[in-house]
All heavy atoms as TSV, in Angstrom:
chain	resi	resn	atom	element	x	y	z
A	1	MET	N	N	13.122	1.525	31.175
A	1	MET	CA	C	13.781	2.731	30.736
A	1	MET	C	C	15.266	2.433	30.467
A	1	MET	O	O	15.881	1.616	31.128
A	1	MET	CB	C	13.646	3.806	31.800
A	1	MET	CG	C	14.256	5.102	31.379
A	1	MET	SD	S	13.575	6.418	32.420
A	1	MET	CE	C	14.387	7.766	31.692
A	2	LEU	N	N	15.809	3.075	29.467
A	2	LEU	CA	C	17.196	2.868	29.098
A	2	LEU	C	C	18.139	3.501	30.104
A	2	LEU	O	O	17.835	4.545	30.679
A	2	LEU	CB	C	17.475	3.472	27.717
A	2	LEU	CG	C	16.760	2.854	26.545
A	2	LEU	CD1	C	17.015	3.690	25.302
A	2	LEU	CD2	C	17.217	1.447	26.323
A	3	GLU	N	N	19.273	2.854	30.299
A	3	GLU	CA	C	20.300	3.433	31.135
A	3	GLU	C	C	20.999	4.528	30.337
A	3	GLU	O	O	21.366	4.334	29.193
A	3	GLU	CB	C	21.291	2.386	31.594
A	3	GLU	CG	C	20.702	1.407	32.565
A	3	GLU	CD	C	21.749	0.458	33.072
A	3	GLU	OE1	O	22.903	0.885	33.279
A	3	GLU	OE2	O	21.413	-0.722	33.253
A	4	LYS	N	N	21.184	5.672	30.931
A	4	LYS	CA	C	21.703	6.830	30.213
A	4	LYS	C	C	23.116	6.609	29.678
A	4	LYS	O	O	23.411	6.927	28.546
A	4	LYS	CB	C	21.635	8.064	31.104
A	4	LYS	CG	C	21.793	9.352	30.375
A	4	LYS	CD	C	21.551	10.519	31.301
A	4	LYS	CE	C	21.429	11.803	30.517
A	4	LYS	NZ	N	21.123	12.933	31.365
A	5	LYS	N	N	24.018	6.075	30.495
A	5	LYS	CA	C	25.397	5.871	30.091
A	5	LYS	C	C	25.503	4.875	28.945
A	5	LYS	O	O	26.222	5.093	27.976
A	5	LYS	CB	C	26.269	5.398	31.251
A	5	LYS	CG	C	26.644	6.471	32.218
A	5	LYS	CD	C	27.582	5.917	33.256
A	5	LYS	CE	C	27.974	7.006	34.233
A	5	LYS	NZ	N	28.904	6.500	35.269
A	6	THR	N	N	24.777	3.764	29.061
A	6	THR	CA	C	24.790	2.766	28.005
A	6	THR	C	C	24.247	3.310	26.708
A	6	THR	O	O	24.797	3.081	25.632
A	6	THR	CB	C	23.965	1.547	28.437
A	6	THR	OG1	O	24.448	1.090	29.694
A	6	THR	CG2	C	24.069	0.430	27.423
A	7	TYR	N	N	23.180	4.062	26.795
A	7	TYR	CA	C	22.569	4.646	25.604
A	7	TYR	C	C	23.519	5.651	24.936
A	7	TYR	O	O	23.714	5.607	23.724
A	7	TYR	CB	C	21.257	5.341	25.977
A	7	TYR	CG	C	20.617	6.056	24.806
A	7	TYR	CD1	C	20.006	5.341	23.792
A	7	TYR	CD2	C	20.630	7.439	24.709
A	7	TYR	CE1	C	19.432	5.982	22.708
A	7	TYR	CE2	C	20.060	8.094	23.656
A	7	TYR	CZ	C	19.459	7.354	22.642
A	7	TYR	OH	O	18.894	8.005	21.581
A	8	LEU	N	N	24.124	6.531	25.712
A	8	LEU	CA	C	25.033	7.509	25.150
A	8	LEU	C	C	26.268	6.867	24.536
A	8	LEU	O	O	26.730	7.272	23.471
A	8	LEU	CB	C	25.436	8.535	26.217
A	8	LEU	CG	C	24.344	9.476	26.694
A	8	LEU	CD1	C	24.844	10.358	27.819
A	8	LEU	CD2	C	23.794	10.302	25.558
A	9	LEU	N	N	26.779	5.821	25.177
A	9	LEU	CA	C	27.939	5.123	24.629
A	9	LEU	C	C	27.580	4.420	23.322
A	9	LEU	O	O	28.352	4.468	22.364
A	9	LEU	CB	C	28.462	4.109	25.651
A	9	LEU	CG	C	29.698	3.303	25.238
A	9	LEU	CD1	C	30.877	4.247	24.968
A	9	LEU	CD2	C	30.040	2.287	26.292
A	10	SER	N	N	26.429	3.803	23.254
A	10	SER	CA	C	26.020	3.109	22.024
A	10	SER	C	C	25.775	4.105	20.910
A	10	SER	O	O	26.130	3.855	19.767
A	10	SER	CB	C	24.793	2.227	22.273
A	10	SER	OG	O	23.676	3.023	22.569
A	11	ARG	N	N	25.193	5.254	21.213
A	11	ARG	CA	C	24.972	6.289	20.191
A	11	ARG	C	C	26.283	6.854	19.694
A	11	ARG	O	O	26.472	7.056	18.492
A	11	ARG	CB	C	24.120	7.434	20.748
A	11	ARG	CG	C	22.667	7.139	20.926
A	11	ARG	CD	C	21.913	7.053	19.646
A	11	ARG	NE	N	21.890	8.352	18.992
A	11	ARG	CZ	C	21.363	8.565	17.807
A	11	ARG	NH1	N	20.795	7.575	17.169
A	11	ARG	NH2	N	21.374	9.746	17.251
A	12	ALA	N	N	27.226	7.099	20.596
A	12	ALA	CA	C	28.513	7.643	20.206
A	12	ALA	C	C	29.271	6.641	19.317
A	12	ALA	O	O	29.873	7.034	18.311
A	12	ALA	CB	C	29.338	7.981	21.449
A	13	THR	N	N	29.219	5.385	19.677
A	13	THR	CA	C	29.878	4.351	18.870
A	13	THR	C	C	29.246	4.251	17.495
A	13	THR	O	O	29.943	4.152	16.481
A	13	THR	CB	C	29.765	2.987	19.589
A	13	THR	OG1	O	30.335	3.102	20.888
A	13	THR	CG2	C	30.501	1.902	18.811
A	14	MET	N	N	27.930	4.304	17.428
A	14	MET	CA	C	27.235	4.222	16.159
A	14	MET	C	C	27.546	5.418	15.279
A	14	MET	O	O	27.824	5.268	14.079
A	14	MET	CB	C	25.718	4.137	16.398
A	14	MET	CG	C	24.885	3.895	15.159
A	14	MET	SD	S	24.168	5.350	14.329
A	14	MET	CE	C	23.577	6.347	15.627
A	15	LEU	N	N	27.558	6.609	15.843
A	15	LEU	CA	C	27.846	7.804	15.049
A	15	LEU	C	C	29.274	7.817	14.544
A	15	LEU	O	O	29.531	8.193	13.389
A	15	LEU	CB	C	27.568	9.059	15.881
A	15	LEU	CG	C	26.094	9.365	16.172
A	15	LEU	CD1	C	25.969	10.502	17.177
A	15	LEU	CD2	C	25.375	9.701	14.891
A	16	LEU	N	N	30.213	7.373	15.359
A	16	LEU	CA	C	31.613	7.326	14.939
A	16	LEU	C	C	31.806	6.312	13.810
A	16	LEU	O	O	32.463	6.609	12.817
A	16	LEU	CB	C	32.502	6.968	16.138
A	16	LEU	CG	C	33.996	6.843	15.835
A	16	LEU	CD1	C	34.546	8.201	15.383
A	16	LEU	CD2	C	34.736	6.359	17.046
A	17	SER	N	N	31.232	5.119	13.961
A	17	SER	CA	C	31.390	4.105	12.929
A	17	SER	C	C	30.687	4.510	11.631
A	17	SER	O	O	31.200	4.266	10.541
A	17	SER	CB	C	30.881	2.755	13.409
A	17	SER	OG	O	29.495	2.819	13.689
A	18	ASN	N	N	29.553	5.158	11.738
A	18	ASN	CA	C	28.842	5.636	10.560
A	18	ASN	C	C	29.640	6.710	9.823
A	18	ASN	O	O	29.736	6.703	8.591
A	18	ASN	CB	C	27.477	6.163	10.959
A	18	ASN	CG	C	26.584	6.446	9.769
A	18	ASN	OD1	O	26.768	5.856	8.726
A	18	ASN	ND2	N	25.654	7.341	9.944
A	19	SER	N	N	30.254	7.597	10.564
A	19	SER	CA	C	31.071	8.647	9.963
A	19	SER	C	C	32.303	8.069	9.273
A	19	SER	O	O	32.654	8.477	8.169
A	19	SER	CB	C	31.516	9.667	11.020
A	19	SER	OG	O	30.402	10.324	11.562
A	20	LEU	N	N	32.951	7.110	9.936
A	20	LEU	CA	C	34.119	6.469	9.331
A	20	LEU	C	C	33.748	5.715	8.052
A	20	LEU	O	O	34.472	5.781	7.051
A	20	LEU	CB	C	34.775	5.538	10.331
A	20	LEU	CG	C	35.561	6.190	11.447
A	20	LEU	CD1	C	36.028	5.146	12.445
A	20	LEU	CD2	C	36.749	6.969	10.895
A	21	PHE	N	N	32.626	5.018	8.085
A	21	PHE	CA	C	32.185	4.281	6.909
A	21	PHE	C	C	31.940	5.235	5.749
A	21	PHE	O	O	32.394	4.999	4.625
A	21	PHE	CB	C	30.897	3.507	7.238
A	21	PHE	CG	C	30.300	2.821	6.049
A	21	PHE	CD1	C	30.868	1.666	5.546
A	21	PHE	CD2	C	29.164	3.335	5.439
A	21	PHE	CE1	C	30.305	1.037	4.436
A	21	PHE	CE2	C	28.597	2.709	4.342
A	21	PHE	CZ	C	29.174	1.545	3.839
A	22	GLY	N	N	31.232	6.312	5.986
A	22	GLY	CA	C	30.953	7.292	4.933
A	22	GLY	C	C	32.221	7.917	4.388
A	22	GLY	O	O	32.376	8.100	3.178
A	23	MET	N	N	33.143	8.233	5.278
A	23	MET	CA	C	34.387	8.847	4.861
A	23	MET	C	C	35.234	7.891	4.000
A	23	MET	O	O	35.821	8.299	2.996
A	23	MET	CB	C	35.193	9.249	6.119
A	23	MET	CG	C	35.956	10.515	5.960
A	23	MET	SD	S	36.594	11.152	7.536
A	23	MET	CE	C	37.387	9.789	8.258
A	24	ILE	N	N	35.253	6.616	4.365
A	24	ILE	CA	C	36.001	5.633	3.606
A	24	ILE	C	C	35.398	5.418	2.239
A	24	ILE	O	O	36.139	5.340	1.232
A	24	ILE	CB	C	36.097	4.311	4.395
A	24	ILE	CG1	C	37.044	4.517	5.591
A	24	ILE	CG2	C	36.572	3.173	3.528
A	24	ILE	CD1	C	37.024	3.392	6.579
A	25	ILE	N	N	34.080	5.351	2.164
A	25	ILE	CA	C	33.416	5.175	0.859
A	25	ILE	C	C	33.715	6.374	-0.049
A	25	ILE	O	O	34.057	6.206	-1.218
A	25	ILE	CB	C	31.884	4.984	1.026
A	25	ILE	CG1	C	31.594	3.674	1.743
A	25	ILE	CG2	C	31.165	5.044	-0.308
A	25	ILE	CD1	C	31.966	2.438	0.982
A	26	ILE	N	N	33.587	7.583	0.485
A	26	ILE	CA	C	33.843	8.790	-0.297
A	26	ILE	C	C	35.307	8.831	-0.745
A	26	ILE	O	O	35.620	9.123	-1.906
A	26	ILE	CB	C	33.499	10.050	0.528
A	26	ILE	CG1	C	32.002	10.089	0.830
A	26	ILE	CG2	C	33.961	11.310	-0.164
A	26	ILE	CD1	C	31.098	10.228	-0.361
A	27	TRP	N	N	36.227	8.510	0.143
A	27	TRP	CA	C	37.646	8.506	-0.202
A	27	TRP	C	C	37.949	7.478	-1.280
A	27	TRP	O	O	38.656	7.742	-2.247
A	27	TRP	CB	C	38.487	8.204	1.044
A	27	TRP	CG	C	39.929	7.950	0.751
A	27	TRP	CD1	C	40.892	8.893	0.523
A	27	TRP	CD2	C	40.568	6.679	0.637
A	27	TRP	NE1	N	42.081	8.284	0.268
A	27	TRP	CE2	C	41.914	6.921	0.327
A	27	TRP	CE3	C	40.127	5.374	0.757
A	27	TRP	CZ2	C	42.822	5.883	0.143
A	27	TRP	CZ3	C	41.032	4.354	0.571
A	27	TRP	CH2	C	42.356	4.615	0.266
A	28	TRP	N	N	37.373	6.270	-1.146
A	28	TRP	CA	C	37.601	5.208	-2.118
A	28	TRP	C	C	37.066	5.617	-3.493
A	28	TRP	O	O	37.740	5.414	-4.505
A	28	TRP	CB	C	36.941	3.911	-1.638
A	28	TRP	CG	C	37.149	2.777	-2.575
A	28	TRP	CD1	C	38.243	2.002	-2.697
A	28	TRP	CD2	C	36.217	2.307	-3.569
A	28	TRP	NE1	N	38.082	1.071	-3.688
A	28	TRP	CE2	C	36.832	1.233	-4.239
A	28	TRP	CE3	C	34.943	2.697	-3.945
A	28	TRP	CZ2	C	36.217	0.540	-5.268
A	28	TRP	CZ3	C	34.316	2.001	-4.970
A	28	TRP	CH2	C	34.942	0.935	-5.622
A	29	LEU	N	N	35.866	6.177	-3.529
A	29	LEU	CA	C	35.302	6.631	-4.811
A	29	LEU	C	C	36.181	7.684	-5.466
A	29	LEU	O	O	36.413	7.658	-6.669
A	29	LEU	CB	C	33.891	7.173	-4.627
A	29	LEU	CG	C	32.770	6.169	-4.619
A	29	LEU	CD1	C	31.459	6.835	-4.268
A	29	LEU	CD2	C	32.651	5.471	-5.949
A	30	GLN	N	N	36.669	8.623	-4.690
A	30	GLN	CA	C	37.498	9.684	-5.220
A	30	GLN	C	C	38.812	9.153	-5.786
A	30	GLN	O	O	39.246	9.548	-6.839
A	30	GLN	CB	C	37.771	10.747	-4.159
A	30	GLN	CG	C	38.571	11.934	-4.655
A	30	GLN	CD	C	37.836	12.747	-5.713
A	30	GLN	OE1	O	36.640	12.991	-5.601
A	30	GLN	NE2	N	38.545	13.170	-6.736
A	31	THR	N	N	39.435	8.223	-5.067
A	31	THR	CA	C	40.708	7.682	-5.535
A	31	THR	C	C	40.533	6.754	-6.727
A	31	THR	O	O	41.395	6.686	-7.600
A	31	THR	CB	C	41.474	6.956	-4.427
A	31	THR	OG1	O	40.657	5.897	-3.901
A	31	THR	CG2	C	41.886	7.896	-3.319
A	32	GLN	N	N	39.420	6.031	-6.792
A	32	GLN	CA	C	39.201	5.082	-7.889
A	32	GLN	C	C	38.728	5.757	-9.163
A	32	GLN	O	O	39.129	5.372	-10.265
A	32	GLN	CB	C	38.194	3.997	-7.483
A	32	GLN	CG	C	38.680	3.087	-6.374
A	32	GLN	CD	C	39.898	2.299	-6.775
A	32	GLN	OE1	O	39.961	1.708	-7.848
A	32	GLN	NE2	N	40.914	2.321	-5.919
A	33	THR	N	N	37.858	6.734	-9.047
A	33	THR	CA	C	37.258	7.354	-10.222
A	33	THR	C	C	37.832	8.723	-10.538
A	33	THR	O	O	37.911	9.092	-11.696
A	33	THR	CB	C	35.739	7.500	-10.081
A	33	THR	OG1	O	35.448	8.396	-9.011
A	33	THR	CG2	C	35.091	6.149	-9.791
A	34	GLY	N	N	38.168	9.498	-9.525
A	34	GLY	CA	C	38.650	10.867	-9.736
A	34	GLY	C	C	37.547	11.817	-10.160
A	34	GLY	O	O	37.822	12.934	-10.596
A	35	LYS	N	N	36.306	11.396	-10.051
A	35	LYS	CA	C	35.170	12.220	-10.478
A	35	LYS	C	C	34.501	12.869	-9.280
A	35	LYS	O	O	33.902	12.191	-8.446
A	35	LYS	CB	C	34.138	11.385	-11.236
A	35	LYS	CG	C	34.678	10.830	-12.533
A	35	LYS	CD	C	33.608	10.051	-13.266
A	35	LYS	CE	C	34.162	9.526	-14.575
A	35	LYS	NZ	N	33.152	8.749	-15.287
A	36	SER	N	N	34.584	14.176	-9.202
A	36	SER	CA	C	33.971	14.894	-8.078
A	36	SER	C	C	32.465	14.801	-8.127
A	36	SER	O	O	31.799	14.804	-7.096
A	36	SER	CB	C	34.401	16.349	-8.124
A	36	SER	OG	O	35.782	16.447	-7.905
A	37	SER	N	N	31.889	14.728	-9.342
A	37	SER	CA	C	30.414	14.642	-9.460
A	37	SER	C	C	29.900	13.364	-8.857
A	37	SER	O	O	28.852	13.337	-8.220
A	37	SER	CB	C	29.992	14.798	-10.901
A	37	SER	OG	O	30.582	13.777	-11.712
A	38	LEU	N	N	30.609	12.256	-9.040
A	38	LEU	CA	C	30.193	10.974	-8.472
A	38	LEU	C	C	30.306	11.009	-6.952
A	38	LEU	O	O	29.430	10.508	-6.252
A	38	LEU	CB	C	31.042	9.832	-9.039
A	38	LEU	CG	C	30.685	8.422	-8.569
A	38	LEU	CD1	C	29.237	8.080	-8.959
A	38	LEU	CD2	C	31.638	7.417	-9.144
A	39	VAL	N	N	31.357	11.630	-6.462
A	39	VAL	CA	C	31.523	11.772	-5.011
A	39	VAL	C	C	30.402	12.628	-4.434
A	39	VAL	O	O	29.823	12.295	-3.405
A	39	VAL	CB	C	32.906	12.365	-4.690
A	39	VAL	CG1	C	33.017	12.721	-3.216
A	39	VAL	CG2	C	34.014	11.404	-5.086
A	40	GLY	N	N	30.062	13.714	-5.109
A	40	GLY	CA	C	28.972	14.579	-4.663
A	40	GLY	C	C	27.641	13.872	-4.676
A	40	GLY	O	O	26.835	14.011	-3.754
A	41	LEU	N	N	27.382	13.077	-5.723
A	41	LEU	CA	C	26.134	12.319	-5.813
A	41	LEU	C	C	26.048	11.287	-4.694
A	41	LEU	O	O	24.994	11.129	-4.047
A	41	LEU	CB	C	26.045	11.613	-7.170
A	41	LEU	CG	C	24.809	10.761	-7.407
A	41	LEU	CD1	C	23.548	11.602	-7.393
A	41	LEU	CD2	C	24.947	10.028	-8.715
A	42	THR	N	N	27.143	10.597	-4.409
A	42	THR	CA	C	27.173	9.618	-3.330
A	42	THR	C	C	26.930	10.277	-1.974
A	42	THR	O	O	26.185	9.772	-1.155
A	42	THR	CB	C	28.516	8.872	-3.322
A	42	THR	OG1	O	28.726	8.284	-4.610
A	42	THR	CG2	C	28.543	7.790	-2.267
A	43	ASN	N	N	27.566	11.413	-1.774
A	43	ASN	CA	C	27.370	12.153	-0.513
A	43	ASN	C	C	25.923	12.616	-0.389
A	43	ASN	O	O	25.324	12.568	0.684
A	43	ASN	CB	C	28.320	13.336	-0.454
A	43	ASN	CG	C	28.517	13.833	0.945
A	43	ASN	OD1	O	28.186	13.149	1.903
A	43	ASN	ND2	N	29.053	15.019	1.066
A	44	ALA	N	N	25.309	13.032	-1.505
A	44	ALA	CA	C	23.900	13.432	-1.479
A	44	ALA	C	C	23.015	12.259	-1.144
A	44	ALA	O	O	22.033	12.409	-0.388
A	44	ALA	CB	C	23.510	14.024	-2.840
A	45	ILE	N	N	23.310	11.086	-1.673
A	45	ILE	CA	C	22.513	9.891	-1.365
A	45	ILE	C	C	22.608	9.569	0.126
A	45	ILE	O	O	21.601	9.262	0.755
A	45	ILE	CB	C	22.950	8.695	-2.240
A	45	ILE	CG1	C	22.552	8.941	-3.700
A	45	ILE	CG2	C	22.381	7.394	-1.724
A	45	ILE	CD1	C	23.127	7.969	-4.670
A	46	PHE	N	N	23.836	9.613	0.680
A	46	PHE	CA	C	23.982	9.398	2.125
A	46	PHE	C	C	23.163	10.406	2.918
A	46	PHE	O	O	22.498	10.064	3.881
A	46	PHE	CB	C	25.446	9.500	2.548
A	46	PHE	CG	C	26.276	8.279	2.223
A	46	PHE	CD1	C	27.633	8.409	2.014
A	46	PHE	CD2	C	25.720	7.031	2.139
A	46	PHE	CE1	C	28.412	7.299	1.738
A	46	PHE	CE2	C	26.491	5.917	1.873
A	46	PHE	CZ	C	27.836	6.047	1.654
A	47	SER	N	N	23.200	11.672	2.517
A	47	SER	CA	C	22.506	12.730	3.258
A	47	SER	C	C	20.998	12.583	3.154
A	47	SER	O	O	20.274	12.749	4.148
A	47	SER	CB	C	22.934	14.093	2.740
A	47	SER	OG	O	24.306	14.294	2.940
A	48	ILE	N	N	20.496	12.283	1.969
A	48	ILE	CA	C	19.053	12.121	1.778
A	48	ILE	C	C	18.553	10.926	2.558
A	48	ILE	O	O	17.488	10.987	3.203
A	48	ILE	CB	C	18.729	12.004	0.284
A	48	ILE	CG1	C	18.953	13.353	-0.406
A	48	ILE	CG2	C	17.294	11.510	0.055
A	48	ILE	CD1	C	18.901	13.295	-1.922
A	49	THR	N	N	19.313	9.839	2.537
A	49	THR	CA	C	18.924	8.649	3.295
A	49	THR	C	C	18.848	8.962	4.776
A	49	THR	O	O	17.898	8.562	5.468
A	49	THR	CB	C	19.939	7.511	3.061
A	49	THR	OG1	O	20.011	7.258	1.663
A	49	THR	CG2	C	19.528	6.250	3.785
A	50	ALA	N	N	19.833	9.691	5.302
A	50	ALA	CA	C	19.820	10.068	6.722
A	50	ALA	C	C	18.666	10.976	7.032
A	50	ALA	O	O	18.007	10.831	8.076
A	50	ALA	CB	C	21.141	10.730	7.086
A	51	ALA	N	N	18.363	11.920	6.134
A	51	ALA	CA	C	17.262	12.852	6.371
A	51	ALA	C	C	15.909	12.139	6.343
A	51	ALA	O	O	15.011	12.458	7.137
A	51	ALA	CB	C	17.292	13.967	5.336
A	52	LEU	N	N	15.754	11.178	5.465
A	52	LEU	CA	C	14.473	10.468	5.375
A	52	LEU	C	C	14.312	9.378	6.424
A	52	LEU	O	O	13.221	8.845	6.583
A	52	LEU	CB	C	14.329	9.876	3.956
A	52	LEU	CG	C	14.181	10.883	2.841
A	52	LEU	CD1	C	14.096	10.165	1.505
A	52	LEU	CD2	C	12.994	11.769	3.037
A	53	SER	N	N	15.391	9.045	7.119
A	53	SER	CA	C	15.298	7.981	8.110
A	53	SER	C	C	14.400	8.334	9.284
A	53	SER	O	O	13.943	7.447	10.011
A	53	SER	CB	C	16.695	7.612	8.621
A	53	SER	OG	O	17.219	8.653	9.393
A	54	ILE	N	N	14.106	9.613	9.472
A	54	ILE	CA	C	13.202	9.999	10.556
A	54	ILE	C	C	11.782	9.487	10.315
A	54	ILE	O	O	11.002	9.365	11.248
A	54	ILE	CB	C	13.185	11.514	10.782
A	54	ILE	CG1	C	12.649	12.246	9.568
A	54	ILE	CG2	C	14.565	12.012	11.165
A	54	ILE	CD1	C	12.360	13.693	9.787
A	55	PHE	N	N	11.475	9.171	9.070
A	55	PHE	CA	C	10.143	8.673	8.731
A	55	PHE	C	C	10.015	7.156	8.853
A	55	PHE	O	O	8.961	6.606	8.719
A	55	PHE	CB	C	9.747	9.096	7.315
A	55	PHE	CG	C	9.691	10.573	7.161
A	55	PHE	CD1	C	10.614	11.237	6.359
A	55	PHE	CD2	C	8.710	11.325	7.817
A	55	PHE	CE1	C	10.549	12.615	6.215
A	55	PHE	CE2	C	8.659	12.699	7.675
A	55	PHE	CZ	C	9.575	13.350	6.875
A	56	LEU	N	N	11.160	6.497	9.118
A	56	LEU	CA	C	11.162	5.054	9.264
A	56	LEU	C	C	10.467	4.679	10.565
A	56	LEU	O	O	10.777	5.185	11.625
A	56	LEU	CB	C	12.598	4.514	9.280
A	56	LEU	CG	C	12.767	3.034	9.426
A	56	LEU	CD1	C	12.210	2.319	8.204
A	56	LEU	CD2	C	14.234	2.689	9.602
A	57	ARG	N	N	9.514	3.814	10.460
A	57	ARG	CA	C	8.773	3.405	11.638
A	57	ARG	C	C	9.579	2.411	12.441
A	57	ARG	O	O	10.097	1.435	11.928
A	57	ARG	CB	C	7.450	2.782	11.224
A	57	ARG	CG	C	6.602	2.384	12.382
A	57	ARG	CD	C	5.343	1.766	11.912
A	57	ARG	NE	N	4.708	1.115	13.043
A	57	ARG	CZ	C	3.462	1.199	13.345
A	57	ARG	NH1	N	2.674	1.910	12.579
A	57	ARG	NH2	N	2.978	0.588	14.373
A	58	SER	N	N	9.716	2.676	13.713
A	58	SER	CA	C	10.496	1.825	14.577
A	58	SER	C	C	9.567	1.165	15.606
A	58	SER	O	O	8.615	1.754	16.105
A	58	SER	CB	C	11.551	2.657	15.294
A	58	SER	OG	O	12.263	1.846	16.183
A	59	ASN	N	N	9.875	-0.076	15.931
A	59	ASN	CA	C	9.081	-0.797	16.926
A	59	ASN	C	C	9.670	-0.700	18.323
A	59	ASN	O	O	9.283	-1.435	19.212
A	59	ASN	CB	C	8.975	-2.268	16.527
A	59	ASN	CG	C	8.132	-2.446	15.292
A	59	ASN	OD1	O	7.203	-1.667	15.065
A	59	ASN	ND2	N	8.457	-3.438	14.472
A	60	TYR	N	N	10.641	0.162	18.520
A	60	TYR	CA	C	11.299	0.270	19.817
A	60	TYR	C	C	10.583	1.240	20.696
A	60	TYR	O	O	10.304	2.286	20.535
A	60	TYR	CB	C	12.770	0.652	19.660
A	60	TYR	CG	C	13.542	-0.385	18.895
A	60	TYR	CD1	C	14.057	-0.143	17.640
A	60	TYR	CD2	C	13.748	-1.619	19.462
A	60	TYR	CE1	C	14.750	-1.098	16.952
A	60	TYR	CE2	C	14.434	-2.603	18.768
A	60	TYR	CZ	C	14.941	-2.324	17.531
A	60	TYR	OH	O	15.640	-3.279	16.839
């Protein structure tokens, strides 16, 4: 069984790094292209990928 503190710390670290990565990609696209539609499409791709990840089979 997983240790609760270790698991919560690893989840918090993963969520923070994932959020920062997404924010940086969105910011970079906006500053480089200036196109809101491209930023929206990229954000939609991130969201759809996260939503569909529940169907990913895990061996853990």
